[in-house]
N, C-alpha and C positions, 0 to 999 in steps of 0.2 A: 420558400424555403430556407431556413437559417444557414448562414455559414458557421461551420463548430470548427474548433480548433482544440484539439485535446493533446495533453503534455503528459504524456508517459513515464513517468520517474520508476527507474526499476523495469525496465522494458526487455532485460536480460534474464531476469528469475523465473522460477518456476510459478509463480502467477502472473508476472508480469507477461510473459511468453503469450500466456492461454488469453490475456485480455487484449493483445496485441494481436492475436489470430481472430477475434471476435470484429475487432473497431475496423480491421483493414477493408472489409468489404462492405462497409457502412456509407451508404451516400451521404453526401455533404459534410462529412467528417474529415478532416486533415489531421496528420498526428505529427507529433515532436518525440521521439523516442529516446530516453536520457538513459543512459546507465554508464557505469566505469568502463565497457567496454562494448557499448551499443552499438559501434561501428561493425562490429561483426556480424551483425544483421543484415546489414546492407546488401549482400549477395541474395538473400533469399527474396528479395523483394526487389531487385533492379529491373525486373520485366512488367512490373506492374504499371499498367497504365490507367490515366484519367485519376490518379489518387494522388495528393500530395504529401508526401512522408520523407520525415529527415532524421537522421541519427546522429546524435552528438555525444561524445565521452563527456563525462562530468563525476568527480569525486565529491561525493555528496557532505564528506565530512568538512570539506574546506567551504566557508561560507563566501570568500570573495568567486570562487570559482563559480559556484550555484548561480549568484548575482549576474556573474557576468554573462553566462550564457541564457538567462532568461531574461535579462535587459536587451539581448542583442534581439530577441525574436522578434518578426516582423507580424505583427496582430492586426495591422490596420483593416483589413479585409474581413474580420469576422464580427459576427453579433453576440457570439456568444464563446467563451474560451473555459473550460474545464481542464483540471489536471487531476491525475490520479497517483498517490506516493505509496507507490509498492515496493520500495527500497527496503533491503533486508540486508542490510550491513551485518555478517557473522565475524567478529574476531577470531582470533585463531586460540586464543585462553577460553573462550566461549563454552559454557557447560560446567564449570567448576562448583562444587557445592561451596556453599557461603565459607564454612571452615577454612577451606583453601585457598579463597581468593585472595589475591594482594590489592590493597588501596587503589594503587595506580591503575590496575585492571578493572576493577568497577567504575572508576571515573571515565577510563575509556570505553566501557562498554555500554554506558548512559551517554557517551558521546555518539557513538554509532548508532543508538536505538532510538535515542529520544532527541539531542541535541540536533542531531541532521536533520531531523523532520521537522522541527522549529524553524530551523533556517531556511526549508524550502518553503513553509507556510508564510514565512514574513516577504522573501521575494515574489512571491508569487502574488502576495495581495498587494504589494507596491506596484505591481506591473498591471494589473488588470483593473484596479479599483475605479478607474475612470470608465469603464466599458459598462454596456446595459446590462450584461448579464453572465455571471461567473459560477464555478463549483469546483471544489477541493474534495477529494475523497481520500480520507485516510485509511490505514490498516492498523488496526488493534489485534485483539485474540481473545478468546475466551478466557483466558488466563489473564486479562485485563480488568475483568468482571468476577473470575470466580478464583478460588486456590486451586493449586494442581492436585490432581488425584496421583499421589506419589505413588501408590500402588501397583500403578501400570510401569511404572520405570523400575521395580525390583527386579533384578535379574537380567537386565537388559543393557546394562552399560550405558545408559542415557539417565539425565538428569533434568530436571526443570529449574532453572536458575533464578534467583529472587531478583536479579536486575530485570530480567526479561520481563516476569510480570508486575515489577513496580514502573516501568517504561511504558510499557504498553496500558497499564491503567491512566497515566498522564496522558497517553496520545489523547484518549475517550476524553478525558475532563478539558483537554486544552481544545479540542475540536466543539464542544460545547460553547466553552467560552468564546471561541470566533464567532459562533452561529450568534449569540448575543451582542458581541462588542461589536460587529461589523453588519448588523442587522439593516442599516440604512443604506449600504452597500449595493444590496441586490447580487451577492454572492453567499451560496447555499455552502454550507461544512457539515459532510456526514462522516461516519465511521463504520468500516465494515469489522465485525468480530468473529474471525472463519474459527473454526475446531480445528484439528489438525489435519493437514494434508498428506496423504499418501507420498512417502519418497524413500522407499527402501528401507523403512523401519523394521527391527525384528520383529518376524510375524509373531512372538511370544508378548510383543508390545501392540502390536495391531487385533490381536484376540481378546486381550483385555481391553484395549479402547472400545472395541466393539461391543463389548459387554455394558457399558454404561451409555450405550446409543441406543435410537429404535429402529434402526433398519441397516444403514450403509458402515457406519463405522467411518473411518478415515475417509476424507473428502477428496475428491480431484479437482484438480485447478478451473475445470469447466464450471463446477457446481459454484464455484466465487466469482470468476470472469460474467457470469448470466446475471447475477446479481448487480455488477459493477454497470452493463449495458442498460440494465432497467433504471438505475439510478442517475445516469447521463442522460436519458430520456426526458420528453416533455410531459409522460406521464407521473413522473415522479416531482414534479415540479414544487409541489407543497411539504415534502420530506426535507427538514432540516435540523441540524443540531443533533441527530440520532446516532446512536451506536447499536448497528444492526447487527444480531446473532445470526452465523447460519453454520450449523455445528451437527445435526441429525439427533439433536435432541440430549447431546452429552451435558448441557448444564442443568437440566431438568433434575 
């Protein structure tokens, strides 16, 4: 049985917590959990036996801090190293319509949503490129593939901002770029494109959204973490460079 180290970036987020709950009980999987406040989760798992799990606080906007954390990881006992980047940095000014966005806000939003993601890609590949096997799972969105359905937002006070769609589309593209560029390193790169996830959205939005789906509408985090655990398994070993949609038919 191979020893598998999984680096979970964004462990404290809505999806990250669901992924953590799935992986924590998998045999032969050790975990490094990274988030701005990752150590807040330590008490929840302090009595867990026969499982190596570490929580490290890190700011993903700061390249040198990410690099320092990843470079310091002891990966010598593992035959496979995977990383899941479920980080979602949401600036305070996020959600404005384009007409109200200031240039500095646009730059900052792109730094949070895209630049930080490429930082993580760079330090991860540099760390594990000499290993036998590796895998990076990124997170994009259905709005990285399709234009928003703006009618869903009318009357809700919500908005789907342009920089979110632009950055999520870019994440899909650089995931494919990475799969081809690093094809000789035995590292896989895939990207999950989820639909909307249920998180206290106005009922009006939930109902409109569901009308464009086939059954469920907004997803639960577990719908997405189930896909993550499959992609990490040996059964998914030939899936590489893909943007995998999970959206209950929203994009049909």
